[in-house]
C-alpha positions as CSV (number, residue, x, y, z in Angstrom):
1,M,-289.5,167.2,70.3
2,G,-288.7,170.6,71.9
3,T,-290.6,173.8,72.2
4,Q,-293.1,174.7,69.5
5,L,-294.6,177.9,68.2
6,R,-298.3,177.6,67.5
7,I,-300.1,180.1,65.3
8,S,-303.9,180.0,65.5
9,R,-305.8,180.1,62.2
10,E,-308.7,182.0,63.8
11,D,-306.7,184.9,65.0
12,G,-306.0,187.8,62.6
13,S,-302.7,189.1,61.3
14,L,-301.0,192.4,61.4
15,P,-298.7,194.3,59.0
16,C,-295.0,193.4,59.6
17,E,-292.8,196.4,60.4
18,V,-289.9,194.7,58.5
19,C,-291.4,193.3,55.3
20,G,-294.7,195.2,55.2
21,F,-296.8,192.2,54.4
22,P,-299.9,191.5,56.7
23,T,-298.3,188.3,58.0
24,M,-297.4,189.1,61.6
25,H,-299.1,186.7,64.0
26,V,-299.2,186.2,67.7
27,A,-297.9,182.7,68.4
28,K,-298.0,180.6,71.5
29,V,-294.8,179.2,72.8
30,V,-295.7,175.6,73.9
31,A,-293.6,173.1,75.9
32,D,-293.5,169.4,75.2
33,D,-296.2,168.7,77.9
34,G,-298.6,171.3,76.3
35,T,-297.9,174.0,78.8
36,V,-298.1,177.5,77.3
37,L,-294.8,179.2,78.2
38,G,-295.6,182.6,76.7
39,R,-296.4,184.4,73.4
40,T,-294.3,186.0,70.8
41,L,-294.8,187.8,67.4
42,V,-293.9,185.8,64.3
43,C,-293.9,187.1,60.7
44,T,-294.4,184.1,58.5
45,T,-293.0,185.9,55.5
46,C,-289.8,187.0,57.1
47,Q,-289.3,183.6,58.7
48,R,-289.5,181.9,55.3
49,S,-286.9,184.3,53.8
50,K,-284.3,183.7,56.6
51,H,-281.7,181.1,55.6
52,H,-279.8,180.9,58.9
53,A,-281.3,181.7,62.3
54,E,-279.1,184.1,64.3
55,P,-278.9,183.4,68.1
56,P,-280.1,186.2,70.2
57,A,-277.4,188.5,71.6
58,A,-276.5,187.9,75.2
59,G,-278.2,190.5,77.4
60,S,-280.3,191.8,74.4
61,G,-282.8,193.4,76.8
62,A,-285.8,191.6,75.4
63,P,-288.7,191.3,77.8
64,P,-288.8,187.9,79.6
65,D,-292.2,187.0,78.0
66,E,-290.7,187.2,74.5
67,V,-289.0,184.1,73.1
68,A,-286.7,184.2,70.1
69,A,-288.1,182.2,67.2
70,G,-286.0,180.3,64.8
């Protein structure tokens, strides 16, 4: 099945710095066996508007606890 992003309905949301809508959520990155690998920020509005996911740039300098969504 692959790695999943899980967004809790109980947790609140924040305004997105890109689109401005209050649809930024903290999502858990979960492995097939249910192990939580980390957390990342996901904007559900921006994700819906993307047609093609761009792979992260090599050596982008992102902290190791952040996982590219998409």
